[in-house]
C-alpha positions, 0 to 999 in steps of 0.5 A: 218794905216790911217793917218786922222781923222777917224770921222773928216779926219783931220790930226791925225800929225805924230811923230818922237818918235815910228819907227813903228807908227809914226802917231799921236800927242796924242797915247793912249795904254792898255797894258792888253788888247792891245788897240793902238789908235790915238786921234785926236787932232781937234775933240778928238777923238779915233782912233783904230788902225790895231791889226796887227800895235800894240803890237810891238808900245804898247810896246813901248809907255809902255816903254816911259812911265815909263821912264818919268819924269813928269806925272800924273794919276787917278784911271784909266788914266795916263797921259805923255808928252814926250820932243818930244812933244809926249803925251802918254795917258795909260789905266790901274792900275797906276805905282805909286811906282815904279813910285814915287821912281824913279821920288823922288828918285833921288831927295831926294838922292840928297836933302840928299848928298847936305845938309851937317850934322847940328850938324857938320856944327855947332859943327864946327863953334861953336868949332872954335868960342870957340877957338878962345876964350880961346886961347886968355884967354888963352894967357892972363891968361898964362894958358895951354889949358889942357882936364880938362878945356874942359869940363868948357870952353864948359859950359862957351862957347859952350853950350851958342853958341849953345843955340843962334843957337837955338834961331835964327834957332827958329824964323826964317821965314820958308812960308806966310800964308794969312788969311781970313782978307786977310793978309800975316801972317809970318810962323815961325819954332815955328809954325811949331809944330802946323802944324796939318791936320784935315779930319773929315770924308764926308769934304775936308781935310783943313791944319791948321796952326798956327802963330802970329795972331792966327790959319787959317784953310786952304783949300786943294788948298791953303793947298798945296801950304803952305804943299808942301814947307813945308814940304821940310824944315822939309824933308830939309835931304832927304831920303835914297832908302830904305824911298823913296821906302816906302812912295811910298808903304805907299801911294799906301796902302792908295788908292790915294795921298788923302788918305794918306794925310787923314788917316796922319790925324786918325794916328795922331789922334790915336797915341795920344789916345793911346800915344804911343809917346810923344804926347800933343796938339801941335804936328800935323805934327811934329807926323810923323815919318822920312818917314810918312813925305816922304810921305805926301811930295809925296802925296800932291806934286801928289793931287797938280797935279792931282788937276791941270789936273782933268779937262783933266783926267776926260775928258780922263777916258770918252772918252775911256770909249767909244773907250773901247765899240768901241774896243772890238767890233771891234777886236771880229770881226778878231776872229775865 
C-alpha cells in the first residue's frame, strides 16, 4: 500500500489500530462493495487501496466501527473516531437499532437501577415521620397502637404529608427557557404536561413550552437543548432492554431521528382525535407511553449530533460519490 497521497503527494500518516492496514488516519470503507480508501488529511481526496489488501481490513474496520460508542451518521455515511485517533468513515445503511440499543441501553438500564423507587422512598420517609408522631401521641395519651387506628393515622398524618411532597415536586424548577425578550424563564414540573411538539407539514418542527409568563415556541436547535434534559427527567426510571430495543425500532420504522420526532406530534394529534387515552388540551409529550418517550429522548440526542456534524457528513458523502465512481472503474479493470 502506498504511503503518500496519489493527488497531492503528501503523507497519509499511519495508524496503530489496523494490523493489516497501518496506513492513514482516516479510513473509509464499504463492506457491501468491498471498497477501502485512505482519506488524505491534506487535500481530502480518497485514495483507493489495492484489491488484495482490502478484505480483512474492511472486516476489521466494520468490527471496530460497531464497537465505537460515539458516532454519527446520515442516510449513507457514518463517522466514528476511535480512542487512538483513527477516524472510520462507514459507507452504507446506518446501524441504528443495534447501535442505539447498545449505546443507550447501558445508560438507561443504569439510570433505572440507580434510581430508588420514589413511591417506596416517600412511603419510608412518611412512615418514619408518622411513626414518630404517632408514638409521641400514644405515649402522651397512654394508648396502644392498634391496627384499627392505623387507617386513622394514615388519614390524619401520612396523607397530608404526601400532599406536601407532591406540592413540592409540582413547583420544582427543572429547566430554564429563554423567551424572545431575552429573559430566562423557569420551567417548572407543573409545566411539563403542556410540552408539545408542533410539526406542521413543510415547516421545521418546534417545541412549545409553557412557563409562568406564557408560552414560547422554540425552533429546532434551541428545542433540542431544552428537550434533551427534560426528557431525561421524564425518563428518570430509564428502560428495560426490551423497551430500549422497541424504542430504537420505532425510530428506524419512522425513517430517521427527525422523522420520529415529527411522528410523535402526529401520534398525539391522532390519539386526541380518537380519544383513545385520557386527553385534554394540556396534554403534550407526557401523553406518549414510556417506550415512546425513551424513543423521543434517543431521537433528540441523535438529531443533535447529526446537526452538529451535518456539514462534515455532507462533505464526506459528496466526496464518497466521486470516489465510488472512480473505484468502480478501477476495480473492473482487474476483473477477469
